[in-house]
N, C-alpha and C positions, 0 to 999 in steps of 0.2 A: 504494500500500500504506500502510495506516495504522500509524504508529509512535508509541508512547507511551513517553516517558522520564520516570521519576519520580526526582527528585533530592531525596532525603529531607533531607539535611543543609542544603540551601538552601531548603527548603519550596517547591519549584517542580515544576511538571509542564510538559513540552513535548510538544505533539501535532502531528504532521506527517502530513498525508494528501495525496491527489492534488489537493485543492482549495485548502487553506490551511495556514498554520502558526500555531499558537496557543501562547502562553506564559502560564501561570497562576501567579502568585506569591501564596502564602498568608501571612497574618499571624495566627497562632492567638491571640496575646496580646490582640488587639483584635477577633477573630472577623470578619475581613474577607478577601477575596481580590480580586486585580486580574487582569483578563483583557486581554491584548494580542494582537491577531491581524490577519492580513492575508490576503486572497485572493491566491493566487499570480498574479503578473504585474499586480496591481492597484497603483495609485499611492498608496493610503491605508492608514494604520494605524488600527485601531479600538481604543479603550480603554473598558473598563467596570470599575467598582469595585462590589463587592457586599458587603453585610453578611449574616452568617448566624447562625442559632441552631439548637440541637440539642434535639430531643424524645427522651425515653427510653422512652415507653410509648404507642404503638410507637416504635421508633427511626426518626426522620425528620430530614432537614435542610431547613430553610426559609430562603429568601433574599429580599432586597429590593435594588433598584438604588439606589446612592447617587450614582453619576456615570457619564456616558456622553459620549464625545467621539471625534473623529477628527482626523487631521492628515496632511499629505502626507509621503511618504518623503523626497523629495529637496529640496524647497523649504525656505525658512526656516520654522521652527516657527510655525504660526498655527493652533493647535488650535481646533476648532469644537465647542462644547458643545451637547448637547441636554438633559442633566440635570446639575445641580450641587447638592450637599448634599441630594439626595433630592427636588429640585424641578425640574420641567420648565422649561427656559429656551429651548427651541426649539419647533418645530411639535408640537402636542399630538395624540397618537393614543390610541385606546383600549388598544392593546397596550402602549404605553409607560406609560400610567397604571396598568395591571395590574402592570407590572414594579416599580413603586414600592411596592406593597403586599406584605406578607409572603405568600409562596406556597411550597408544597411543591416541592422538587426531585424529579423523577422519575428513576429509575435509567437509563431509556433515553436521556434527554437530557443527563444530567450524572453518569454513573457514576464517571468518574475523580475529579471534584470531591467527590462524596459520600463515596467510600471513603477519599480522602485526608484530608478534614476529620475523619471519625470516628476515623481512626488517630492524629490529632494531639491528641485530647482524652481521654486515659485517666482524667482526673479526672471525666469525665462518662460515657464508655463504656469499660469495662474491656477489657483485651486479649482476655479470653475472650468477652465479649459482642460485641466487634468481629468476632472469627472466626466466632462463631455467626451474626451478621448476614450475613457474606459467604457462609457455607455455606447458609443458608436461601435467599438470593437465587439462589445457584447451582442448588440443587435445584428451586426454583420454575421457573426458566427452562428447565432441562433437561427437567422434566416437561411443560412447555408445548410445547417444540419436539418432543418425542417424540410428543405427542398430535397435533400438526399433521401430522407425517410419517405417522402411522398413518391419519388421516382422509383425507389426500391420496392415500395409497396405495390406499385403498378406492374412490376416486372413479372413476366410469365413463369419464371423459374422458382418463384417463391422465396426470393432472397430476403434477408433480414439485416437490420442494423443491430449489432451486438455491442455491449459495453462491459468493460472489466478493468483489471489492473493494467492492461496494455492500452487502455483508452477506448476508442470507438473503431469498429471495422465492419465491413460488409461481407456476409457469408450466408450459407444455407442454414436452415433450422438445424440445431444441434440435437442429436440423440446421445445417450450415454455411450453407446458403442462408438459412434462417430467421434466423440470428444477424445477418446483414447487413440483411435486410428489417426486422427488429424495431427496429434502431437508427434507421432512417428513420421507422418507424411512430411512435416516441415523440417525434419532432420535429414531427409533424403537429399541427394544431389539433384540438380536441375533436370538431368536426363532421366533419373529414376522417377522424379515427380511426374514428368510427361507421360511415362509408361504406366503410372499408377491410375487407379480408377478415379482419383481426385484431380488428375491432370486436366481433364476437360472442364471440370468445375472451376479450377483456378483460372484457366484460360478465359472462361466466360466472365468471371468476376473482374479480372484484369481489364478486359475489353470495356466492361461497364464503367469501371473507375476512370479509364482514359476519357470516356465521353463526359464524365461529371467533373473531373479535376483538371483537364487540359484546357488552357486558356484559348486555344484555337478551335476548340469544339463548340458547335452551335448550342449544345446543352450544358455548357460550362456554368457551374453554380456560384462562381465568385469566391472560391476558396481552394487552397491546395489540399492534396490528400493528407499531407502531414498536419495541416491545420485541423482537418476533420478528425484525424486520429487523436490529436491532442485536445480537441474541443471540450471534452468533459472536464479536464484539468484546468484549462484556461478559463472556462465559464465559472467554475467553482471558485477560482482565485479572484476573478473580477467581482463576483458576488460578495466575497469576503471583504475585499477592499472597499467597495461601495458602502456596504453595511457598516464596516468599521469606521469609515470616515463620517458617516451619518451619526453613528453612536458617539464618536469622539466630539462631534459638533454639539450634540445635545449635552454631553458632559461638560464641554467647555462653556456652554451658555449657562448651565447651572452654577458652575464654578465662578463665572464672571459675576452673576447675580449675587452669589454668596460673598465674594470679595467686595463687591460694591456696597453691600449692606454693612460689612465691617468697616469699610473706609468711612462711610457716612456716620457710623456710630462713633468712630474715632474723632471726627470733626466735632460732633455734638459733645463728646466728653471734654475735648479741649476748651470749648466754650463754657461748659459748666464749671470746669476747674478754674478758669480765669474769673468767672463771676463769683465763685467762692472766695478767691483771693481778694477781689475788690470788696466783698462783704466784710472780710476780716479786717481790711484796712480801715473801712468806715467804722467798724465796731471798735477798733483801737482808738481812732480819733474821738469817738463818743465817750471814751473813758479817761482821756487826758484833758486837763483844763489849764494848766500852767503854760505860759508862752514858751518857756524853755523846753518843756516836754513835747509840745507840738512841733517846735523847731527841730528837736532831736529826731522825733519820729519821721518828720518830712524828709530830713537829710538822709536818714537810713533808707527810706523808700526810694528816693532818687538814686542813691548809690546802687541799690538792688536792681532798679529798673535799667540804669545805664549799663551795669554789668551784664544783665541778661541780653540787652540790646547788642553789646559788644560780642558776646558769645554767638548770638544769632548771625551777626555780620561775618564773623570769622568762619562759621560753618558754611555760610553761603559762598564765601570766597574760596574756601577749600574745595567745595563741590564743583565750582566752575573750573578750578585748576585741574581737577581730576578728569573732567570731561574734555578739557582742552588737550591734556596729555594723551587721553585715549584717541582723540581725533587725529593727533599727530602720529601716533603709532599705526592707526589705520592707513594713513597716507603713506607711511614708510613701507608697510606690508604690501600695499597696492603697487608701489614702485618695485618691490622685490618679487612681484607676482605671487604673493602669498596672502590672498585676501581672507578675511575672517570667515569661518564656517557659519552655517545656518544656526547651529546651537549657540555659538559665541554671539552672534547678532541678537538672538532671542534673549540671551542672558543680559546683554547690554540694554535692550529695550525694557526688560523687567526692572533693571537697576534704575533706569531713567524714570520709569513710572513711580517707583518707590520714592525716589528723591522728590519728584513733583508733588506726591501726596504729602511728604514730610514738609515741603515748603508751604503748602496750604496751612498746615498747623502753625508753622512759624509766623505767617502773615496774620493769622487769627490772634496769636499771642502778642504780636507786635502792636496790634490795635488796642488790646487791653492794657499793655504796658504804657501806651500813649495816654490812655484814660487815667492810669495810676499817676503818671507824671503830672497831669493837669490837677488831679485831686491834691497831690503833695504840694505843688507850687501854690495853689490857692490857699491851702492851710498855712504854708510857710509865710507867704506875704501877709496873711491875716494876723499871724502871731507877731511878725516883725513890726507891723503898724500899730499894735495895741500897747 
C-alpha cells in the first residue's frame, strides 16, 4: 500500500510503497530538492539533487539533475557519483544526458513533488491559483477516467477497469483461476506470452489502450496511460491537499479570532490598569493637605511619569534599530543570492505584529501618563501659589 506523509514544517515528503521508501527534502530558498531512496531489501541508497523552476502561464514545474550518487547501507561510506555539479562523471547514457537539461515534470511521474513545490512559493503562485491548479488537475483526471470507464463498458469483449495496489488498469473480468494464471503469464517472455492463451487478450487490450491514450487517435481521452494508471493515487492526494488546506483555513480563522479576542482584552486591561493608577493618584492627593506634601507628591509623580516616558522612548528606538538591522541583513542576503525562506519571513511578520500590538499598549499608557502629568502640574502650581 502506498503511503505519502507530507511534513510541511520540515519541507519533507516521505513515500513508502511495496517496492521502496523515498524521502524528498525541499529547499525553497534555493529552489532545489534532494531525493533519497532505496528499494526494499536492497543494499544501496540512491541520492539525487534536482534544481527546479516554476512557469506561470501555464503553471508548470521544470527540473534538471545536479547530482546523482549511490552508497551502501551498511559498509563504510564510499559514495559513487554518476553526476556532480550538473556534469556526468560516470558512464554516459542518453537518458542521463536528458536529465541534465531542463525538462517539464509531468503530474503522473512527480505529482507529490509538483504540488509541494507550488505550495511553497506563494510569491510566484498565489494560494488561490494553487487551489485552482489542483482543482483543474482533479477535474481533468476525473473526466478522463470517466471516459475510459464509459468506453470500456461499451466494449464487446466485456473488459473492465480494475483498481488495486498497482493503480488502475484495463483487463477482462477476473476469476480466481485466472488471477493465478495471469500472475504466471506476466512473468513469461514476450514470445511465450504471444503463444499463450492470454496473448490474444493482451493484444486486444493493447490495441484499445492505443486508441484511448494516443494523442493522434480520434478517440484520445486527454490523458496518458501512465496518468490513468496513477489516477487513483493522484486523485486521492489532491483530495487530501484540498481538504487539508480547507481544514487549515478554518483552523487559522478560529485561531485568528481567538488571538484577536486576547489582543483586545489586553488593550482593555491596559486601560483599566492606567485608570486605577490615576484613581490612586487622586486618592493620594485627597489625603494630603500641606503644601509641602502636595509638592513632594507632585514631584514624585512627575519623576515617575518622565521615567516611564523615557523607558517607552528607548524601547521604541531599540525596536526601530532592530528592524533597520534586519532590513539591512535582508538586503545583504539578497545580494548574496540567499534570500530569506518562507518560514523566516513568516516569523518576521509575526514579530512585527507582536511589536505593533505592544506599541498600541505603549500609546495607551503614554496618554494616561500625559493625564498624570497634567494632574501633578496642576496640584504643584496650586501648592506653590498658596
